[in-house]
N, C-alpha and C positions, 0 to 999 in steps of 0.2 A: 550370218543369218543368212540361212537358206530355205524358199520355199520353192516346190516342184515348179516347172517348167509349164506353159499354157498347154501345149500339146498332149500334156503325156493322157492318157485316160486308162490303160491298165494296169493292174499293181506289177505287172513283170516291168512295167515300163518307166513306173516309179523306181521301183527299188533300182532297176539299172541306173537309172538317173543319179540316185543319190551314193550308187558306189563309185559313179564317174565322177561324183560331182567332188567327194572325200578323198577319192584317190588324188585328184588334182592339187585340192588345198593342203595334203598330206593328212596323214590316219592320226595326227596325235595333237591334229590343231582343233582347240574347241569350237563347237558353234552351236547354233539357234534353229531349231525346224520351226519354219513357220505354216501354219495350217490356218488357209486365210483363202478358198473358195471363191469366196465374191468379187475377189480380185482377180487372182490364177488362175480361176476356172477349174480347176484341176482338185478330186476330191479325196482327202484324204480319210478313210474308213477306221476304224479303233482298231484291228487286226494289223494295215498298213504300215499305222505309227507305230506299232509295238514292233514289228517287222527292221521297220527302219533303228527304232532305237535299242534291239537287239545286235542288231547287224553292227552297229557305228555307236562303239561307246564313247567316242568324241562328240555327241549328240548330248549336248549335257541340259536342255531345255526345252521344253516345245512352247512357243508362240501360240494359244489360242485365239482363232478371230475367226470360228464358225461362226453362224450366225441363229439362233444362240449358242448352241453347242454344251449345252450345261450336259446333257445326256451323255456326249463324249466324254468331258471331263471326267464325269463321276465314272464311268467304264473303263479307262485308263488307271483312275485313283484304286478302283474295287480290283483290277490285275497286279496293279503292285502291294496293294494288303495282301491277295493270295499266293503273293513268291512269284508268278509267273510274269513279272515284268519287270525290270530293276527300277532302282529310284531315278526320277531325274524331278527339275524343277519345270513348272507352268506357270506359266504367265500369260495373262490378257490383255485383250486389246477391247475394239469393237468403242472407241470412246466411253467405254466405262460405261454401256446402257445395261448389262447385266451384274454389276461388278456385286451389288448385295448378294446377290446369287450366285456368283463365281467362288468369292472364300468359301462359301460353306461346302461347295462340291471340292473342295479341296488344293485351289489354286494359293499360290505360295506370293502374288501382286499382281499386279498390272502395270501396263505402260500404256495410258489412254489419251494423253493428249489434250486433259478436258484442263479446262483454262484457271480453275481453282482447285492446287498441289495443299491448301489447308485440308478442305472436306475429305481429300481422297486421303489424308494422313489419319484426319480423325476416323475416318470410316475404317481404316483399317484397324486401328485401336481398339475402338470398337467393336469389331468382329472378333480380334483375339483373344479381350476381355470376355468373351463370351457373350457379351451385349446386343442378341440379336436383335428386339425390338427397338433399340435405342439408334443401333446400327439402320435397321431398315428405315425407322422416321428421316435421319439424316440424308439418307439415298432420298427420300420420295420429295421431300423439300427442294432436290437439285434436279429432279427427274424432268421435270417440265422444260428445262433451260436448255438440260442433256442434248434432251430433243429438239428444241427451238436449235440450238446450234448444228446439230447434226443434217437439220433440214437446209440451212444455211451453207452449209459446207457440199452436199449433195445438188444442189440446187446452182451454185455460183462456181466453184470447184474454186473456190478463193480463202483461204486460212483461217480458221475461225476465232484464232486468236487477236484478229483485227476487232471484231464484236464485243472481245470481252471488257 
């Protein structure tokens, strides 16, 4: 997984950085593009993500961690539906804070770190079955705990699994 270096600010800098990174790992090595502006301080717009994906077929997935990033996911899937952007998987994170909405925007799954994997599996199954209301109800039941854990993580920098 590769995310942009924190000092990058322009689209040109971002594109050159990823070209150099792909050259370094080899053009046939599969990799994941990490879009996490809260931690990396580098903004990846929809056009720049599309340009990276088109320039580097070895990029097989986007880890979408913009906050909340729902419109970005929808815009990328729209470009794919129009045929102007090649297919790739989208995995989300952000501790699952927007997970029920992200699935409906077209994500393929998540890597949340949330300490209740049974809920994540059930949520995915409900979404896949088209049971949107039941999925929202399940998600909403866990959201207060998810938010509390997120506060603990950000306030203390102690892994939340310790509190689960």
